[in-house]
N, CA, C and O atoms as CSV, one atom per row, in Angstrom:
chain,resi,resn,atom,element,x,y,z
A,1,MET,N,N,294.374,219.467,143.817
A,1,MET,CA,C,295.536,218.455,143.668
A,1,MET,C,C,296.820,218.715,144.695
A,1,MET,O,O,297.555,217.939,145.306
A,2,MET,N,N,296.756,220.024,144.610
A,2,MET,CA,C,297.810,220.905,145.566
A,2,MET,C,C,297.676,220.765,146.771
A,2,MET,O,O,298.682,220.940,147.458
A,3,ARG,N,N,296.621,220.468,147.322
A,3,ARG,CA,C,296.303,219.996,148.796
A,3,ARG,C,C,296.637,218.751,148.921
A,3,ARG,O,O,296.986,218.515,150.077
A,4,ARG,N,N,296.703,217.454,147.934
A,4,ARG,CA,C,297.133,216.113,148.447
A,4,ARG,C,C,298.453,215.931,148.439
A,4,ARG,O,O,299.073,214.972,148.899
A,5,ILE,N,N,298.926,217.025,147.822
A,5,ILE,CA,C,300.692,216.817,147.395
A,5,ILE,C,C,301.640,217.431,148.620
A,5,ILE,O,O,302.662,216.909,149.065
A,6,LEU,N,N,300.947,218.835,149.095
A,6,LEU,CA,C,300.771,218.986,150.746
A,6,LEU,C,C,300.901,218.511,151.854
A,6,LEU,O,O,301.537,218.788,152.871
A,7,PHE,N,N,299.848,217.349,151.359
A,7,PHE,CA,C,299.271,216.732,152.493
A,7,PHE,C,C,300.282,215.318,152.892
A,7,PHE,O,O,300.538,214.897,154.020
A,8,GLY,N,N,300.761,214.744,151.498
A,8,GLY,CA,C,301.445,213.725,151.159
A,8,GLY,C,C,303.028,214.048,151.584
A,8,GLY,O,O,303.824,213.338,152.199
A,9,ALA,N,N,303.186,215.414,151.013
A,9,ALA,CA,C,304.529,215.864,151.546
A,9,ALA,C,C,304.900,215.797,153.128
A,9,ALA,O,O,306.024,215.614,153.597
A,10,ALA,N,N,303.402,216.035,153.999
A,10,ALA,CA,C,303.959,216.154,155.085
A,10,ALA,C,C,303.481,214.906,156.148
A,10,ALA,O,O,303.475,214.915,157.379
A,11,LEU,N,N,303.135,213.969,155.315
A,11,LEU,CA,C,303.005,212.830,155.596
A,11,LEU,C,C,304.435,211.753,155.777
A,11,LEU,O,O,304.781,210.847,156.536
A,12,ILE,N,N,304.992,212.481,154.573
A,12,ILE,CA,C,306.554,212.177,154.667
A,12,ILE,C,C,307.912,212.816,155.348
A,12,ILE,O,O,309.048,212.441,155.638
A,13,LEU,N,N,307.108,214.007,155.425
A,13,LEU,CA,C,308.252,214.435,156.888
A,13,LEU,C,C,308.252,213.970,158.477
A,13,LEU,O,O,309.055,213.789,159.392
A,14,LEU,N,N,306.809,213.893,158.209
A,14,LEU,CA,C,306.662,213.530,159.713
A,14,LEU,C,C,307.000,211.853,159.639
A,14,LEU,O,O,307.344,211.339,160.704
A,15,ALA,N,N,306.940,211.217,158.755
A,15,ALA,CA,C,307.758,209.437,158.789
A,15,ALA,C,C,308.720,209.629,158.690
A,15,ALA,O,O,309.364,208.774,159.297
A,16,LEU,N,N,309.539,210.585,158.063
A,16,LEU,CA,C,311.075,210.943,157.920
A,16,LEU,C,C,311.960,211.490,159.723
A,16,LEU,O,O,313.067,211.309,160.230
A,17,SER,N,N,310.243,212.428,160.269
A,17,SER,CA,C,310.913,212.910,161.707
A,17,SER,C,C,310.906,212.335,162.755
A,17,SER,O,O,311.286,212.826,163.818
A,18,GLY,N,N,310.330,210.848,162.543
A,18,GLY,CA,C,310.360,209.445,163.664
A,18,GLY,C,C,309.116,209.807,164.068
A,18,GLY,O,O,308.811,208.677,164.450
A,19,MET,N,N,308.268,210.369,164.270
A,19,MET,CA,C,307.186,210.555,164.624
A,19,MET,C,C,306.337,209.465,164.545
A,19,MET,O,O,306.381,208.774,163.527
A,20,GLN,N,N,305.244,209.070,165.824
A,20,GLN,CA,C,304.297,208.023,164.852
A,20,GLN,C,C,303.102,208.892,165.538
A,20,GLN,O,O,303.007,209.527,166.588
A,21,THR,N,N,302.129,208.584,164.309
A,21,THR,CA,C,301.011,209.160,164.424
A,21,THR,C,C,300.261,208.360,165.269
A,21,THR,O,O,299.358,208.988,165.821
A,22,LYS,N,N,300.353,206.760,165.660
A,22,LYS,CA,C,299.725,206.290,166.410
A,22,LYS,C,C,300.976,206.184,167.850
A,22,LYS,O,O,302.200,206.196,167.722
A,23,PRO,N,N,300.190,206.085,169.162
A,23,PRO,CA,C,300.908,205.351,170.193
A,23,PRO,C,C,301.330,203.882,170.225
A,23,PRO,O,O,300.555,202.978,169.915
A,24,PRO,N,N,302.269,203.733,170.514
A,24,PRO,CA,C,302.797,202.241,170.020
A,24,PRO,C,C,301.712,201.633,171.122
A,24,PRO,O,O,301.018,202.206,171.962
A,25,VAL,N,N,301.869,200.114,170.741
A,25,VAL,CA,C,300.672,198.987,171.296
A,25,VAL,C,C,302.137,198.347,172.449
A,25,VAL,O,O,303.300,197.976,172.288
A,26,ALA,N,N,301.336,198.496,173.400
A,26,ALA,CA,C,302.111,197.573,174.284
A,26,ALA,C,C,302.056,196.227,173.829
A,26,ALA,O,O,301.129,195.567,173.359
A,27,THR,N,N,303.355,195.936,174.090
A,27,THR,CA,C,303.207,193.900,173.583
A,27,THR,C,C,302.754,193.049,175.304
A,27,THR,O,O,301.931,192.150,175.480
A,28,SER,N,N,303.436,193.585,176.107
A,28,SER,CA,C,303.111,193.304,177.217
A,28,SER,C,C,303.076,193.868,178.560
A,28,SER,O,O,303.869,194.796,178.721
A,29,CYS,N,N,302.387,193.560,179.535
A,29,CYS,CA,C,302.141,194.242,180.854
A,29,CYS,C,C,303.058,194.743,181.578
A,29,CYS,O,O,303.954,193.899,181.589
A,30,PRO,N,N,303.350,195.589,182.167
A,30,PRO,CA,C,304.795,195.292,183.239
A,30,PRO,C,C,303.949,194.525,184.315
A,30,PRO,O,O,302.788,194.652,184.704
A,31,THR,N,N,304.932,193.718,184.632
A,31,THR,CA,C,305.250,193.114,185.936
A,31,THR,C,C,305.040,194.161,187.121
A,31,THR,O,O,305.655,195.211,186.937
A,32,PRO,N,N,304.118,194.076,188.587
A,32,PRO,CA,C,304.269,195.141,189.169
A,32,PRO,C,C,305.251,194.229,190.287
A,32,PRO,O,O,305.323,193.006,190.411
A,33,LYS,N,N,305.885,195.191,190.952
A,33,LYS,CA,C,307.101,194.970,191.916
A,33,LYS,C,C,306.506,194.538,193.393
A,33,LYS,O,O,306.096,195.358,194.214
A,34,ARG,N,N,306.523,193.425,193.545
A,34,ARG,CA,C,306.323,192.974,195.408
A,34,ARG,C,C,307.278,192.871,196.129
A,34,ARG,O,O,308.436,192.633,195.788
A,35,PRO,N,N,306.832,193.055,197.261
A,35,PRO,CA,C,307.821,193.279,198.216
A,35,PRO,C,C,308.707,192.097,198.437
A,35,PRO,O,O,308.154,190.999,198.509
A,36,THR,N,N,310.186,192.177,198.571
A,36,THR,CA,C,311.000,190.660,198.870
A,36,THR,C,C,311.167,191.062,200.785
A,36,THR,O,O,311.461,192.046,201.464
A,37,LEU,N,N,310.614,189.041,201.118
A,37,LEU,CA,C,309.726,189.329,202.114
A,37,LEU,C,C,311.397,189.106,202.400
A,37,LEU,O,O,312.140,188.631,201.541
A,38,ARG,N,N,311.843,189.519,203.718
A,38,ARG,CA,C,312.932,189.123,204.563
A,38,ARG,C,C,312.996,188.184,205.423
A,38,ARG,O,O,312.146,188.181,206.313
A,39,THR,N,N,313.879,187.279,205.394
A,39,THR,CA,C,313.711,186.268,206.382
A,39,THR,C,C,315.017,186.315,207.627
A,39,THR,O,O,316.236,186.482,207.570
A,40,PRO,N,N,314.095,186.087,208.662
A,40,PRO,CA,C,315.641,186.208,209.760
A,40,PRO,C,C,317.328,185.509,209.366
A,40,PRO,O,O,317.692,184.388,209.011
A,41,ALA,N,N,317.944,186.594,209.597
A,41,ALA,CA,C,319.852,185.876,209.716
A,41,ALA,C,C,319.311,184.655,210.418
A,41,ALA,O,O,318.369,184.665,211.210
A,42,PRO,N,N,320.139,183.407,209.973
A,42,PRO,CA,C,320.065,182.186,210.611
A,42,PRO,C,C,321.574,182.258,211.381
A,42,PRO,O,O,322.732,182.243,210.962
A,43,THR,N,N,320.865,182.357,212.923
A,43,THR,CA,C,321.306,182.547,213.705
A,43,THR,C,C,321.731,181.232,214.529
A,43,THR,O,O,321.727,180.282,213.746
A,44,PRO,N,N,322.020,180.917,215.557
A,44,PRO,CA,C,322.100,179.885,216.608
A,44,PRO,C,C,321.049,179.931,217.109
A,44,PRO,O,O,320.684,178.774,217.319
A,45,GLU,N,N,319.766,181.184,217.685
A,45,GLU,CA,C,318.769,180.864,218.173
A,45,GLU,C,C,317.652,180.385,217.395
A,45,GLU,O,O,316.775,179.635,217.825
A,46,ARG,N,N,317.721,180.802,216.362
A,46,ARG,CA,C,316.808,181.155,215.228
A,46,ARG,C,C,316.580,179.554,214.876
A,46,ARG,O,O,315.554,178.950,214.560
A,47,THR,N,N,317.983,179.094,215.059
A,47,THR,CA,C,317.989,177.865,214.256
A,47,THR,C,C,317.626,176.129,215.746
A,47,THR,O,O,317.395,174.934,215.562
A,48,VAL,N,N,317.743,176.812,216.760
A,48,VAL,CA,C,316.791,176.108,217.760
A,48,VAL,C,C,315.271,175.847,218.007
A,48,VAL,O,O,314.566,174.876,218.279
A,49,ILE,N,N,315.065,177.529,217.724
A,49,ILE,CA,C,313.722,177.387,217.017
A,49,ILE,C,C,312.873,176.556,215.730
A,49,ILE,O,O,311.741,176.075,215.783
A,50,ALA,N,N,313.719,176.569,214.715
A,50,ALA,CA,C,313.306,175.974,213.483
A,50,ALA,C,C,313.187,174.088,214.315
A,50,ALA,O,O,312.279,173.257,214.314
A,51,LEU,N,N,314.169,174.089,214.738
A,51,LEU,CA,C,314.326,172.203,215.618
A,51,LEU,C,C,313.273,172.180,216.658
A,51,LEU,O,O,312.654,171.142,216.893
A,52,VAL,N,N,313.098,173.038,217.149
A,52,VAL,CA,C,311.895,172.954,218.157
A,52,VAL,C,C,310.492,172.407,217.752
A,52,VAL,O,O,309.809,171.510,218.247
A,53,ASN,N,N,310.241,173.400,216.484
A,53,ASN,CA,C,309.398,173.274,215.465
A,53,ASN,C,C,309.627,172.432,214.901
A,53,ASN,O,O,308.551,171.846,214.785
A,54,GLN,N,N,310.373,171.881,214.400
A,54,GLN,CA,C,310.276,170.167,213.695
A,54,GLN,C,C,309.423,169.326,214.122
A,54,GLN,O,O,308.461,168.758,213.606
A,55,GLU,N,N,310.091,169.314,215.549
A,55,GLU,CA,C,309.737,168.018,216.836
A,55,GLU,C,C,308.277,168.458,216.838
A,55,GLU,O,O,307.346,167.654,216.892
A,56,ARG,N,N,308.128,169.795,216.777
A,56,ARG,CA,C,306.559,169.752,217.457
A,56,ARG,C,C,305.461,169.753,216.163
A,56,ARG,O,O,304.231,169.743,216.219
A,57,THR,N,N,306.202,169.765,215.177
A,57,THR,CA,C,304.887,169.392,213.809
A,57,THR,C,C,305.115,168.204,213.671
A,57,THR,O,O,304.045,167.596,213.712
A,58,ARG,N,N,306.062,167.461,213.508
A,58,ARG,CA,C,306.067,165.985,213.510
A,58,ARG,C,C,305.381,165.340,213.989
A,58,ARG,O,O,304.977,164.270,213.533
A,59,ARG,N,N,304.960,166.038,215.453
A,59,ARG,CA,C,303.709,165.176,216.338
A,59,ARG,C,C,302.716,165.810,216.517
A,59,ARG,O,O,302.029,165.802,217.538
A,60,GLY,N,N,302.454,166.722,215.066
A,60,GLY,CA,C,300.909,167.354,215.358
A,60,GLY,C,C,300.949,168.557,216.264
A,60,GLY,O,O,300.032,169.292,216.628
A,61,LEU,N,N,302.191,168.578,216.528
A,61,LEU,CA,C,301.542,170.254,217.728
A,61,LEU,C,C,301.744,171.677,216.828
A,61,LEU,O,O,302.458,171.721,215.827
A,62,LYS,N,N,301.194,172.515,217.217
A,62,LYS,CA,C,301.508,173.871,216.636
A,62,LYS,C,C,303.231,174.189,216.693
A,62,LYS,O,O,304.116,173.895,217.497
A,63,ALA,N,N,303.195,174.899,215.479
A,63,ALA,CA,C,304.663,175.722,215.758
A,63,ALA,C,C,304.605,176.815,216.723
A,63,ALA,O,O,303.601,177.525,216.774
A,64,LEU,N,N,305.814,177.044,217.655
A,64,LEU,CA,C,305.559,177.996,218.087
A,64,LEU,C,C,306.243,179.001,217.717
A,64,LEU,O,O,307.404,178.778,217.373
A,65,THR,N,N,305.679,180.534,217.672
A,65,THR,CA,C,306.274,181.893,217.338
A,65,THR,C,C,307.042,182.102,218.193
A,65,THR,O,O,306.859,181.765,219.362
A,66,PRO,N,N,308.499,182.968,217.570
A,66,PRO,CA,C,309.317,183.384,218.569
A,66,PRO,C,C,308.698,185.370,218.918
A,66,PRO,O,O,308.518,186.325,218.162
A,67,ASN,N,N,308.569,185.185,220.360
A,67,ASN,CA,C,308.583,186.328,220.977
A,67,ASN,C,C,309.398,187.405,220.703
A,67,ASN,O,O,310.364,187.001,220.054
A,68,PRO,N,N,309.453,188.700,220.920
A,68,PRO,CA,C,311.017,189.530,220.920
A,68,PRO,C,C,311.142,189.593,222.698
A,68,PRO,O,O,312.200,189.345,223.276
A,69,LYS,N,N,309.887,189.961,223.399
A,69,LYS,CA,C,310.477,190.091,225.094
A,69,LYS,C,C,310.774,188.604,225.212
A,69,LYS,O,O,311.502,188.277,226.150
A,70,MET,N,N,310.465,187.955,224.658
A,70,MET,CA,C,311.213,186.731,225.541
A,70,MET,C,C,312.288,186.423,224.796
A,70,MET,O,O,313.271,186.058,225.441
A,71,MET,N,N,312.421,186.474,223.279
A,71,MET,CA,C,313.764,186.252,222.834
A,71,MET,C,C,315.218,186.992,223.714
A,71,MET,O,O,316.388,186.614,223.770
A,72,ALA,N,N,314.481,188.234,224.351
A,72,ALA,CA,C,315.870,189.521,224.921
A,72,ALA,C,C,315.908,188.750,226.245
A,72,ALA,O,O,317.002,188.616,226.792
A,73,ASP,N,N,314.188,187.938,227.126
A,73,ASP,CA,C,314.772,187.615,228.354
A,73,ASP,C,C,315.528,186.326,228.302
A,73,ASP,O,O,316.573,186.209,228.942
A,74,ALA,N,N,315.100,185.453,227.646
A,74,ALA,CA,C,315.935,184.757,227.377
A,74,ALA,C,C,317.333,184.882,227.159
A,74,ALA,O,O,318.036,184.135,227.839
A,75,GLU,N,N,318.038,185.840,226.176
A,75,GLU,CA,C,319.132,186.021,226.061
A,75,GLU,C,C,319.954,187.117,227.351
A,75,GLU,O,O,321.140,187.423,227.471
A,76,ARG,N,N,318.843,187.466,228.107
A,76,ARG,CA,C,319.543,188.276,229.311
A,76,ARG,C,C,320.051,187.416,230.397
A,76,ARG,O,O,321.064,187.695,231.037
A,77,TRP,N,N,319.165,186.125,230.640
A,77,TRP,CA,C,319.448,184.955,231.289
A,77,TRP,C,C,320.722,184.200,231.271
A,77,TRP,O,O,321.411,183.927,232.254
A,78,SER,N,N,320.976,183.862,229.898
A,78,SER,CA,C,322.006,183.093,228.967
A,78,SER,C,C,323.354,183.971,229.686
A,78,SER,O,O,324.363,183.485,230.197
A,79,MET,N,N,322.921,185.664,229.504
A,79,MET,CA,C,324.067,186.477,229.728
A,79,MET,C,C,324.706,186.099,231.736
A,79,MET,O,O,325.834,186.043,232.228
A,80,ILE,N,N,323.462,185.946,232.265
A,80,ILE,CA,C,323.665,185.749,233.499
A,80,ILE,C,C,324.639,185.017,234.015
A,80,ILE,O,O,325.685,185.211,234.634
A,81,GLN,N,N,323.738,183.698,233.405
A,81,GLN,CA,C,324.344,182.372,233.473
A,81,GLN,C,C,325.553,182.833,233.155
A,81,GLN,O,O,325.741,183.737,233.969
A,82,ALA,N,N,326.597,182.748,232.379
A,82,ALA,CA,C,327.769,182.812,231.749
A,82,ALA,C,C,328.437,183.741,232.799
A,82,ALA,O,O,329.620,183.452,232.980
A,83,ARG,N,N,328.037,184.651,233.442
A,83,ARG,CA,C,328.656,185.759,234.150
A,83,ARG,C,C,328.494,184.499,235.802
A,83,ARG,O,O,329.524,184.263,236.432
A,84,THR,N,N,327.396,183.981,236.170
A,84,THR,CA,C,327.418,182.938,237.251
A,84,THR,C,C,327.737,181.917,237.366
A,84,THR,O,O,328.827,181.483,237.736
A,85,LYS,N,N,326.619,181.276,236.993
A,85,LYS,CA,C,326.173,179.541,236.969
A,85,LYS,C,C,325.299,179.386,236.183
A,85,LYS,O,O,324.671,180.394,235.861
A,86,MET,N,N,324.938,178.129,235.601
A,86,MET,CA,C,323.691,177.683,234.908
A,86,MET,C,C,322.983,177.264,235.943
A,86,MET,O,O,323.126,176.295,236.689
A,87,HIS,N,N,322.073,178.252,235.889
A,87,HIS,CA,C,320.222,177.567,236.944
A,87,HIS,C,C,319.199,177.967,236.298
A,87,HIS,O,O,319.370,178.789,235.397
A,88,HIS,N,N,318.284,177.630,236.510
A,88,HIS,CA,C,317.166,177.994,236.546
A,88,HIS,C,C,316.754,179.572,236.672
A,88,HIS,O,O,317.583,180.218,237.313
A,89,SER,N,N,315.763,180.235,236.242
A,89,SER,CA,C,315.389,181.276,236.475
A,89,SER,C,C,314.214,181.106,237.186
A,89,SER,O,O,313.770,179.985,237.435
A,90,ARG,N,N,313.281,182.889,237.789
A,90,ARG,CA,C,312.096,183.039,238.128
A,90,ARG,C,C,311.129,183.550,237.655
A,90,ARG,O,O,310.134,183.980,238.238
A,91,MET,N,N,311.464,183.526,236.143
A,91,MET,CA,C,311.101,184.597,234.813
A,91,MET,C,C,309.530,184.279,235.057
A,91,MET,O,O,308.718,185.197,234.941
A,92,GLY,N,N,309.131,183.033,235.380
A,92,GLY,CA,C,307.793,182.853,235.077
A,92,GLY,C,C,307.473,181.751,233.642
A,92,GLY,O,O,306.398,181.335,233.210
A,93,TYR,N,N,308.480,181.582,233.300
A,93,TYR,CA,C,307.937,180.682,231.941
A,93,TYR,C,C,307.967,179.113,231.495
A,93,TYR,O,O,308.740,178.421,232.158
A,94,GLY,N,N,307.639,178.819,231.035
A,94,GLY,CA,C,308.343,177.655,230.559
A,94,GLY,C,C,309.794,178.051,230.552
A,94,GLY,O,O,310.160,179.203,230.320
A,95,GLU,N,N,310.870,176.725,230.902
A,95,GLU,CA,C,312.126,177.284,231.053
A,95,GLU,C,C,312.995,175.817,230.880
A,95,GLU,O,O,312.767,174.817,231.561
A,96,ASN,N,N,314.017,175.912,229.843
A,96,ASN,CA,C,315.366,174.690,229.540
A,96,ASN,C,C,316.305,175.912,229.368
A,96,ASN,O,O,316.208,176.930,228.683
A,97,VAL,N,N,317.368,175.398,230.336
A,97,VAL,CA,C,318.865,175.818,230.200
A,97,VAL,C,C,319.759,174.830,230.011
A,97,VAL,O,O,319.519,173.790,230.624
A,98,ALA,N,N,320.926,174.865,229.194
A,98,ALA,CA,C,321.667,174.005,229.120
A,98,ALA,C,C,323.111,174.891,228.505
A,98,ALA,O,O,323.120,175.807,227.683
A,99,PHE,N,N,324.388,174.193,229.293
A,99,PHE,CA,C,325.311,174.876,228.998
A,99,PHE,C,C,326.631,173.763,228.616
A,99,PHE,O,O,326.773,172.690,229.204
A,100,GLY,N,N,327.223,174.087,227.902
A,100,GLY,CA,C,328.532,173.594,227.136
A,100,GLY,C,C,328.430,172.951,225.278
A,100,GLY,O,O,329.177,173.132,224.316
A,101,GLN,N,N,327.167,172.191,225.442
A,101,GLN,CA,C,326.979,172.069,223.548
A,101,GLN,C,C,327.082,173.233,222.980
A,101,GLN,O,O,326.640,174.357,223.222
A,102,ARG,N,N,327.955,172.617,221.926
A,102,ARG,CA,C,328.437,174.085,220.879
A,102,ARG,C,C,327.008,174.188,219.699
A,102,ARG,O,O,326.675,175.295,219.275
A,103,THR,N,N,326.536,173.384,219.426
A,103,THR,CA,C,325.379,173.878,218.562
A,103,THR,C,C,324.040,173.824,219.017
A,103,THR,O,O,323.588,173.477,220.108
A,104,PRO,N,N,323.572,174.165,218.151
A,104,PRO,CA,C,321.756,174.406,218.372
A,104,PRO,C,C,321.762,173.241,217.719
A,104,PRO,O,O,320.548,173.346,217.541
A,105,GLU,N,N,322.037,172.131,217.150
A,105,GLU,CA,C,321.898,170.435,217.145
A,105,GLU,C,C,321.537,169.684,218.397
A,105,GLU,O,O,320.604,169.060,218.903
A,106,SER,N,N,323.344,170.256,218.735
A,106,SER,CA,C,323.320,169.514,220.053
A,106,SER,C,C,322.774,169.826,221.248
A,106,SER,O,O,322.598,168.796,221.900
A,107,VAL,N,N,322.359,171.001,221.936
A,107,VAL,CA,C,321.503,171.430,222.788
A,107,VAL,C,C,320.258,171.049,222.539
A,107,VAL,O,O,319.781,170.588,223.575
A,108,GLN,N,N,319.356,171.014,221.486
A,108,GLN,CA,C,318.352,170.472,220.890
A,108,GLN,C,C,318.206,168.663,221.462
A,108,GLN,O,O,317.394,168.194,222.260
A,109,TYR,N,N,318.816,168.280,221.046
A,109,TYR,CA,C,319.387,167.216,221.132
A,109,TYR,C,C,319.281,166.355,222.945
A,109,TYR,O,O,318.662,165.408,223.431
A,110,ALA,N,N,320.162,167.250,223.366
A,110,ALA,CA,C,320.445,167.313,224.819
A,110,ALA,C,C,318.715,167.365,225.636
A,110,ALA,O,O,318.129,166.657,226.455
A,111,TRP,N,N,318.467,168.309,225.052
A,111,TRP,CA,C,316.932,168.726,225.849
A,111,TRP,C,C,316.076,167.951,225.363
A,111,TRP,O,O,315.063,167.841,226.052
A,112,MET,N,N,316.117,167.089,223.977
A,112,MET,CA,C,315.209,166.381,223.603
A,112,MET,C,C,315.335,164.488,224.621
A,112,MET,O,O,314.559,163.599,224.973
A,113,ASN,N,N,316.486,164.720,224.672
A,113,ASN,CA,C,316.816,163.512,225.391
A,113,ASN,C,C,316.782,163.393,227.505
A,113,ASN,O,O,317.349,162.623,228.280
A,114,SER,N,N,315.959,164.412,227.697
A,114,SER,CA,C,315.900,164.418,228.982
A,114,SER,C,C,313.911,165.065,229.198
A,114,SER,O,O,313.213,165.897,228.619
A,115,ARG,N,N,313.792,164.483,229.884
A,115,ARG,CA,C,311.877,163.944,230.548
A,115,ARG,C,C,311.803,165.282,230.287
A,115,ARG,O,O,311.477,165.804,229.221
A,116,GLY,N,N,312.172,165.898,231.470
A,116,GLY,CA,C,311.378,167.437,231.297
A,116,GLY,C,C,311.796,168.710,230.350
A,116,GLY,O,O,310.859,169.462,230.082
A,117,HIS,N,N,312.751,168.964,229.946
A,117,HIS,CA,C,313.054,169.642,228.956
A,117,HIS,C,C,312.561,169.292,227.723
A,117,HIS,O,O,312.697,170.087,226.793
A,118,ARG,N,N,311.690,167.621,227.460
A,118,ARG,CA,C,311.604,167.406,226.329
A,118,ARG,C,C,309.623,168.147,226.396
A,118,ARG,O,O,308.896,168.681,225.558
A,119,ALA,N,N,309.442,167.714,228.048
A,119,ALA,CA,C,307.891,168.375,228.160
A,119,ALA,C,C,307.758,169.853,227.706
A,119,ALA,O,O,306.714,170.148,227.124
A,120,ASN,N,N,308.464,170.581,227.855
A,120,ASN,CA,C,308.730,171.698,227.789
A,120,ASN,C,C,308.418,171.781,225.956
A,120,ASN,O,O,307.276,172.007,225.555
A,121,ILE,N,N,309.121,171.653,225.366
A,121,ILE,CA,C,309.540,171.135,224.398
A,121,ILE,C,C,308.140,170.936,223.467
A,121,ILE,O,O,307.765,171.616,222.512
A,122,LEU,N,N,307.512,169.773,224.086
A,122,LEU,CA,C,306.465,169.488,223.142
A,122,LEU,C,C,304.876,169.823,224.258
A,122,LEU,O,O,303.810,169.284,223.958
A,123,ASN,N,N,304.941,170.328,224.926
A,123,ASN,CA,C,303.982,171.112,226.482
A,123,ASN,C,C,303.056,171.846,224.657
A,123,ASN,O,O,303.559,172.635,223.856
A,124,PRO,N,N,301.497,171.097,224.579
A,124,PRO,CA,C,300.655,171.378,223.768
A,124,PRO,C,C,300.234,172.568,223.751
A,124,PRO,O,O,299.734,173.093,222.756
A,125,CYS,N,N,300.494,173.460,225.539
A,125,CYS,CA,C,299.578,174.659,225.629
A,125,CYS,C,C,300.890,175.937,225.528
A,125,CYS,O,O,300.882,177.047,226.061
A,126,TYR,N,N,301.651,175.493,224.903
A,126,TYR,CA,C,302.677,176.970,224.724
A,126,TYR,C,C,302.436,177.464,222.945
A,126,TYR,O,O,302.133,176.660,222.063
A,127,GLU,N,N,302.585,178.465,222.801
A,127,GLU,CA,C,302.166,179.419,221.715
A,127,GLU,C,C,303.512,180.228,221.277
A,127,GLU,O,O,303.403,180.494,220.080
A,128,SER,N,N,304.652,180.681,221.768
A,128,SER,CA,C,305.484,181.158,222.023
A,128,SER,C,C,306.854,180.972,222.225
A,128,SER,O,O,307.068,180.057,223.020
A,129,ILE,N,N,308.078,181.633,221.693
A,129,ILE,CA,C,309.277,180.798,222.523
A,129,ILE,C,C,310.221,181.800,222.577
A,129,ILE,O,O,309.948,182.643,221.723
A,130,GLY,N,N,311.293,182.106,223.254
A,130,GLY,CA,C,312.265,182.918,222.752
A,130,GLY,C,C,313.491,181.435,223.390
A,130,GLY,O,O,313.514,180.363,223.995
A,131,VAL,N,N,314.202,182.297,222.781
A,131,VAL,CA,C,316.024,182.038,223.034
A,131,VAL,C,C,316.888,182.602,223.177
A,131,VAL,O,O,316.856,183.610,222.470
A,132,GLY,N,N,318.058,182.496,223.963
A,132,GLY,CA,C,319.164,182.996,224.596
A,132,GLY,C,C,320.495,182.414,224.743
A,132,GLY,O,O,320.896,181.814,225.740
A,133,LEU,N,N,321.229,182.670,223.534
A,133,LEU,CA,C,322.205,182.462,223.942
A,133,LEU,C,C,323.902,182.965,224.454
A,133,LEU,O,O,324.350,183.825,223.695
A,134,ALA,N,N,324.803,182.587,225.517
A,134,ALA,CA,C,325.990,183.724,225.387
A,134,ALA,C,C,327.060,182.942,225.922
A,134,ALA,O,O,326.769,181.825,226.352
A,135,TYR,N,N,328.367,183.368,225.977
A,135,TYR,CA,C,329.546,182.862,226.263
A,135,TYR,C,C,330.091,183.147,227.519
A,135,TYR,O,O,330.110,184.274,228.012
A,136,ARG,N,N,330.621,181.940,228.140
A,136,ARG,CA,C,332.025,182.645,229.048
A,136,ARG,C,C,332.937,181.995,228.256
A,136,ARG,O,O,332.539,180.919,227.811
A,137,GLY,N,N,334.117,182.357,227.933
A,137,GLY,CA,C,334.737,181.875,227.487
A,137,GLY,C,C,334.288,181.778,226.133
A,137,GLY,O,O,333.616,182.644,225.573
A,138,SER,N,N,334.777,180.418,225.481
A,138,SER,CA,C,334.422,179.486,224.647
A,138,SER,C,C,332.856,178.421,224.796
A,138,SER,O,O,332.363,177.622,224.000
A,139,THR,N,N,332.442,178.846,226.116
A,139,THR,CA,C,331.332,177.642,226.992
A,139,THR,C,C,330.179,178.102,226.626
A,139,THR,O,O,329.719,178.946,227.395
A,140,PRO,N,N,329.444,177.799,225.569
A,140,PRO,CA,C,327.927,178.307,225.135
A,140,PRO,C,C,327.046,178.196,227.070
A,140,PRO,O,O,327.216,177.515,228.081
A,141,TYR,N,N,326.141,179.313,226.631
A,141,TYR,CA,C,325.018,179.017,227.861
A,141,TYR,C,C,323.511,179.111,227.133
A,141,TYR,O,O,323.192,180.195,226.646
A,142,TRP,N,N,322.667,178.081,227.064
A,142,TRP,CA,C,321.474,178.631,226.737
A,142,TRP,C,C,320.140,178.786,227.242
A,142,TRP,O,O,319.808,177.894,228.022
A,143,THR,N,N,319.179,179.784,226.985
A,143,THR,CA,C,318.189,179.625,227.407
A,143,THR,C,C,316.877,179.524,226.906
A,143,THR,O,O,316.671,180.649,226.450
A,144,GLN,N,N,315.732,178.755,226.695
A,144,GLN,CA,C,315.213,178.423,225.911
A,144,GLN,C,C,313.862,178.739,227.139
A,144,GLN,O,O,313.804,178.102,228.191
A,145,VAL,N,N,312.995,179.663,226.815
A,145,VAL,CA,C,311.443,180.041,227.112
A,145,VAL,C,C,310.564,180.163,226.602
A,145,VAL,O,O,310.536,180.963,225.667
A,146,PHE,N,N,309.123,179.248,227.057
A,146,PHE,CA,C,308.136,178.975,226.893
A,146,PHE,C,C,306.686,179.747,227.505
A,146,PHE,O,O,306.449,180.103,228.659
A,147,GLN,N,N,305.748,179.865,226.154
A,147,GLN,CA,C,304.453,180.642,227.080
A,147,GLN,C,C,302.958,180.170,226.185
A,147,GLN,O,O,301.856,180.555,226.576
């Protein structure tokens, strides 16, 4: 009898102390953290790439992949043009150049309305693209290269 009283008292003390005799049952599973995909900041150069890829995919062509080396080459060529004058390079890429268009949409429109530039943009053999932009004063100089 004494054992029962002591056992009962122990259970009461355990309950009063806030301790649990059973582990809590999880009501939901923790959600695993997924890595956040970072999209590149929308720059004029990236907007041009998106516009090129819209034109290509609308016609059933594969979207072009931005190439870091080609992006650097296109930027360097735009800077050279801004210091000197607009002209084509001898980098060995398919190439479009332009100056004066203030927005990605306006330069893309100009290129698509020029037979040679349009042919570069829609060339099914190209897989990669680089776009560069530089300024002389407020005048933009654009370069688009393809491979």
